[in-house]
N, C-alpha and C positions, 0 to 999 in steps of 0.2 A: 571503603564503601560506607562505613559508619560515619567517617569524617565528612564525606560528601553529603550524606543525608542530614547530618547535623548542620552543616553550612547552609543547605537548602532550607531547613526549618528556620534558621536564624534570619535568612534573607526574607522568607515569607513573613516572619514576625516583624521584621524591620519595615517591610512595605506596608503591613497592616498598621504599624505604629505611627507612620507619617500620614495616614489617610485623614485628611482634614474634614471629611464630610460624613463618614460613618453612615448611619441610617437616619440622618437628620431630615426631617420633613421639609418640604418646600415652604418658602416664605411667600406672603402675599405681596411682597415688594420686589419689583424687577431689579432694583439696585442691589439688594441683598443676595438675590439668586445669582446675579451676574458676578458679584464679588466672590461668592462661594465657588462658582464654576471656574473663575480665573485662578483662584487659589489652588484648585485641584489640578489645573493645567498650567502650572508655573513653568516658564521657559519653553512653552509650546507655541512656536511662531505660526503654526498652521491652524491655530484656533481662531475661528471667525465668530464674532458677536455682532449682530445687526439689529438695530431698533427701528421699528416702523409702526404705523397705525393701521388698524383694521376698523371697519365701520366708521372711518374718518376721525374717530375720537378715542379709540381704545388702544393704549400703548401696548406693544408686544416686543419680545426679544427672541430672536432666532439664534441658536448656537449650534455650530457644527464644525467638524474638522475639514479644512479646505481640500485636503488630498484624498478624502474618502467620499466626497459627494459629487454627483453628476450636476455640474453647474447649469447646463442647458435645461435639464428637467426641473431643477430647483427654481431657476429664474422664470422660465416660461410656463412651467406646468403647475407651480404652486404659489410662488411669491407674487406674481402678477395677479392671479385670482384673489389672493388674500387681501391685497391692497385695494382691489377694485370693489370689494363688498361695500354696499351702501345700505344702512339701516338706522333708523332714528329711535328704535325701541330701546328702552332702558330696562335691562334684565339683571338678575344676579349673576355672579361669575359662573355658577354652575349652569344656569340657563344659557349664558353666553357661549359656553363651550359646546353644549349640545346643539345650539343653533349654528355654530360654526361648523360642526361636523356635517350638518345637513347641507351646507352650502359648498362643501369641498367637492372637487371632481370625483367621479365614481371610481377612477383608477387609484385614488389615494385612500388608504385605509389607516386612519390615525389610531394610535394607542395612547392611553392615559397613564401618567406616572405621577406619584405623589412624594417621592423621596429624592434627595439629591444624588444618593448613591446609584439609584436606578437610572437617573437622568445621565450621569457620567458614563455608566456602562453603555447606554444606548448611543451616546455621542461617539464613544470609542468604536462601536460596531459600525459606524458610518451612517447613523441616522441623524436627522435634523430635529432638535428639541425646541418647541415653541412655548415660551413662557408668556402668560397673559397677566397684565396688571390686575391686582386685587384678587387673583385666583391662587389657591394653594395647589392647583393641579396644573400639569403641563401636558402638551400633546407632542408625540413623537411621530415622525414620518420616515419611512424607509425609502431613501433616495440615494442608494449606493451608486458609486461610480463604477464604470465598466472596466475595472482593473483586471483584465484577463487577456490571454493570448488567443489567437484564432484556433479553432478546432483543426487538428491535424492528425496524421497517422501516428500510432503509438511508436515511440522511439525505442522502447525496450522489447517490443514484440513485432516481428516482421509479419506483414499482412500480404498473403498471396491471393486469397479469394475470400471475400467477405467485406463487411463494412470497414471503410478506411477512416474511422473516426475514433480517437482515443480520448481518455479522460484528460482534463487539464487541472490546474490548481484551484479552480473555483468550485466550491461545494455545490452551489445552486445549479450550476451548469451540469455537473456530473449527475446530480439527482434528476435533472430534466432529461439527460440522455437515457437513463434507465426507464423513466416514465414513457419515453418515446417508444421503447421496445416492448414494455409490458403495460398495456392500457387497461388496467383493472383496478377497481377500488380496493381489492384485497392486498394490493401492494402497499405495505406500510413503511413509513419512514419516520423514525423517532429521533429527535435531536437531543444531543448531550453536549455540554460545554466542559472541556477539560483544560487543565492548566490554570493555576491561580493568577499567573501574570499574563500569559498569552491569550487566555480565554478562547481557546481553539474550538470551533464548532465541529461537531462530529455527528454523523447520522448512522443509525442502525436500520438496515434495510432488510426486509423479509416479506414473504407472501403468506398471509394468514391462511391457515388450513393446510399448507404444504410444509412449512418449516415447523420443526418440533418446538413446542412452547418451552420445554425445559432448556433447550439450547438458547433460545431468545432470552429467557430469564437469566441464564448463566452469563451471557454476554453483558447484559445490563449490570449485573452484580460486579463483574470484574472491571468494567469501565468505571463504575462508581467508586471502586477501591483505589483507583489511580490518584495518587496524591503527589503531584509534581508542580513546580513553578511554570515549566514550559513544556508544551507538546507541539513540536514544530513539524511533525510528519507522521506518516503511518508506521514508520519503523519503530518509533517510540512505543506505540500501542501494541504492535505485533509482538514485541518481546515481553511486554507486561501482562498481556492476556493469554499468552501461550501456555499450553499444558506442560510442555517440556522445553523451557528456554535454553537449557544447557545441552540439548541434543542438536547435532549438526543437521538433522533432517527437518525440513519445514513441515510443521503441523498446521500452518495457516498459509493459504495461497494468496499471493499478491499479483495483481494483474492491472494492466492499463486499458483493457478492452471492455467497452460497455456490453458487447454481445456475449463475452465470456461470463461477466457478472450476471447478466440476464438469464443465461442458460443455467447457471448455478442456482439462482433463486428459484427457477422453475423446478429444479431437482430437489428443492427443499432445504437449501443452504441459506446461510445468513451472511450479509455483506456489511462491512464497516467502511464508511467514507469519511475522510478527514479533510477539512478545509486547508488548502495550502499544499496538498499532496496529490499528484496525478495517479497514484496507485491505490486501488481498492483492495481491502482484505476480505477473503472469502473463507468461511469455516462452517462446519468441520470438513476436513478433506482427508483423503487416504493417500497411501504411497503411490498408487497407480494414477492418481489425478495429476501428478507432476509430469507424466509422459503423454498426456492427452492435450490436444489443442482444439479450439473451436472449429478450425478448418477441417478437422477429421469428419465433421458432420456436413460440410459443404460440398464434399467430393464423393465420388463413387465409393461404396463401402468396401469393395475389393482393394482399391488403391489405398484407401484410408487404413484398412487392416494391415496391409503390407508395410506401410510407413510406421505404424505403431509397433509392430514386431521388430522392425529395423531399429527403432529407438531403444527398445529393451535390450537387443543384442549389443548395440554399440555402447549402451550405458554399462553393461557388464564388462566390455572391453576397456572402457575408460577407467573402471575401478580396478580391474585385475590384470590387464595385459602387462604392464611393467613388472608386476610381482611374479607373474608366471614366467616371464623372460628371465628374470634374475634366478628364480628357483630352478628352472630347468637347466640353464647354462652353468649354474654353480654346483648343483647336487644331482641332477637327473639327466645328464647329457645322453645317456643311453636311450632315452625316450624319443630322440629325434634321429632322422636318417644320418648315416655315416657321412655322406657327402656334405650335408648341411652342417654337421658338427665340425668337419674340416674347415669349411668356409668361415664359420664363426670363430674358430680357434685362430685362423690366419688373420682375421680382422682384429682380433683382440691381442695379438702377439705383441704389438708395440705399445699397448695401452698400459700405463703404470698403475691404474687404480683397479680395485676389485669391482665386480659387476654391480654390487649394491651401492657403493659410493658413486660410481659412474652414473647410475640411474638417478640417484638423489640429486646430484649436481645438475643433470639435464632437466629434471622435473622442476627444480627451483628456477632454473634459467627460463624455461618455457613459461612458467607462471609469471615471472617478472616481465617478460616480453608482452604477455597478454595484458597485464595490468598497465604497462606503459602505453600500449595501444589504445586502451580505454580512457586513460586519464589525459593524454595529450590531445591537443586540438585535432578534430576529425581528419582533415587532409594530411596533417603531419603524422598522426597516430597510425593510420593504415600503412603509410610508407615505412615508418620505423619498425613496426611489427613484422612486416613481410621481409624487408631488406635485412633487418637485424637477424631474423631467424636464418635466412639463407647464408649471410656472411659469417655469422658466428658458427653455424653448424659446419659449413664447408671448411672454415679455418681450423676448427677443433679436430676434424677428421684428418686433415692434412698434417697437423702438428702432432698427431698420435695421442691426443689427450682423450678423445672419445672415439668409440668404434662406430662404423657406419651402420651396422644392424641396430644399434641402440637409437640412432637418430631416426630410423624408420619407425621403431616402436614408439618413441616419444611423439613423433609427428602423428602417427595413427591414433595414439591416445588423445592428443589434443583435438583432432578432427572429431573423434567419437564424443568428446565432451560437448562439442558445439551442437550435436544432434539432440541434446536434451533440451526441450522447450522451456523448462522451468529453470531460471538462473539460480534460485536457491538450492534446488536439487543438484545442479551442476557443481555448485560450490561445495556442497556436502560430500559429493563423490571425490572432488579434488582434495579435500582435507583427509578423507579416509584412505586415499591412495598411499600416503606416506607411512602410516603405521602398518599397512598391509605389506609395503616394501620391506620394512624392518622384519616382519614375521617371515617373509620369503627368504631374506638374506640370512636369517638365523636358523630356521628349521626347514627350509625348502618347501615342497608342496604340502607337507604336513602343517607348516605354519600358515600357508595360504588358506588351507581348508579350515584351520582353527579360527583364523581371522574372519573369513566369510561366515562361519557359523556364529561367531560372536556378533557380527553385524545383523544376522538374521534374528538372533535372540533379542537384540535390542529393538529391532523393528517390530517384533511380536509384542513387546511390552509397551509400545507407544500407543497413545490414544489422543484423539482430537475431539475434545468436548464430548467424551463418552463413547465416541466411535472408534473401534479398534483400527489401527493404522493400516493393517493388511486386509481389511474388508474389501471385497467379498470372498477372498481366497481363504483367509483365516480370521474369523470363523467362516465356514463355507456357506455361500448363498448362491444357489444356481442361477437365480434370475439376474444377479449382478454380473455374472461372468460373461454376459452378452456384450458388455461394454468395458472389458478390461484388457485382455490380450489382443483382441480384435474388435472391430466395430461391426455389429450385426446390421442387416438391412433395416430400413426405417419401419416397416410393418412389424417386425419383431421387437424393435426398440419401443414402439408405441405400446405394444402389449406389456412389455416390461415396465414401462412407466405407470401404466394403469395398475399393475399388481403392486408396485412399490407404493403408489398413492393409497391403495386400499389397506396395505399393511400399516402405513403411517396413521391413517384414520383410526384403525383399531388401537394403535398404541396411544393416540391422544385421548381416546375414550377411556 
């Protein structure tokens, strides 16, 4: 780790050392500015420099990266009007720039830059920089190309009822999707640039008056402390700003649904959007948040409550069912009916492995099949995962390597893990399943109880930006229980939101 950090620092120093422009101010000569820009973009074949005249006699130089600029908008919307300006007045360079701003179309909002470093950064971001002869100032225009895919359903979260639009890799589009849901001036979006090399644009989103100012300030501080060359996705930031990065449980929620982020913002949470990533980060969150979906609030509260309790039950099975099977069949066979004991004994008679090793082999095989189904191309992956599970399971039972009851247990465990809507929580339960199996194979039900107690203690010690992870169960908040184990009707939920809002206003004061 220290070696990687040292190499990262050396790379940053090396990049800064070859920077030919530093904070050099702009020159009043077009040729000098063009030479400096070309020196900064050596071996960049997509750099475009174009000279033309405005007001018929004033030389100008437009510089931009060909792959990042919308050519139709640049040629028709800006370049043509610039070249068509006619004026015989002779003004100073400063007056010329001000007069030029007044002649530009209303949709174009130019910004002024005075240093070569700032000009280079603007070019890299996809802007067009216009240098004017005899002027030590340059104008930059945001004419970014539409490098984005079409809005589509979230690929990581199934949509049954609700908006079928998911975030994409374009930060501005994602911000617009949230603005579309929350049309209020209190919705704040603050931009931060992360990564000394990648210059990744990041947005902190919250609703003023609903989000805790302490949480907002803490998010800003943690983002400001990120010192990396590259930030290519939200996963980088999630690990760096997490309260407990070594814990398997997610203390930051990631989602691809704009309606989920909007609902979280209304509840007083803070979101972090990263350019280049279709996943938004939501914080602070609790343990129960991982078992809730936005669709719980789109359907009848009775059905939504039933589904939510079903998720909790099967999450417990996904964590403990293999351990309970191993513990009972190995140490506590007297706890099950005699006929079932005889059936299990007959099924395991030809199996050469103990129940613990048998369970671990099958769990690892199941995880491998699931990972193969995810990583392979979608048409092939689904076939491999289904056919592979059927063929391997049937062959293993017929060969006497694995018992049929364990196949049922592992299959039910896998189905149970798919009922957890949060992929990070599902991964955490899959990881903890293995140490719990070891506890069951070593100490029986006493080991399972001790393992579950250790997990509960760990959960009790977790916090997400100052919020206890088991809130509102521990510490107990009666108003919050209306939206934990079941989903209360909307009239009760509205009263709860009003009480929570009043409590937050008192805390902010």
